[in-house]
C-alpha positions in Angstrom: 15.4 -2.2 14.9 14.2 1.4 14.0 15.1 0.8 10.1 13.2 -2.4 9.2 10.3 -0.7 10.8 10.5 2.3 8.5 10.9 0.2 5.6 8.2 -2.3 6.8 6.1 1.1 7.0 7.2 2.2 3.7 6.2 -1.4 2.2 2.7 -1.6 3.7 2.0 2.0 3.0 3.0 1.5 -1.1 0.8 -1.8 -1.3 -2.1 0.3 0.4 -2.2 2.4 -2.6 -1.4 -0.5 -4.7 -4.9 -1.6 -3.5 -6.5 1.7 -3.7 -5.3 2.4 -7.2 -6.2 -1.0 -8.3 -9.1 -0.5 -6.4 -10.6 2.9 -8.4 -9.6 0.6 -11.6 -12.9 -1.8 -11.0 -16.3 -1.1 -12.1 -17.9 -0.1 -9.2 -20.7 -2.6 -8.9 
């Protein structure tokens, strides 16, 4: 189902963006 795939991709993309933003806020080792 294309709509389900599109929603999954959008969700995964948003989740990835959140992880990147979270990683940027962490102090570098």
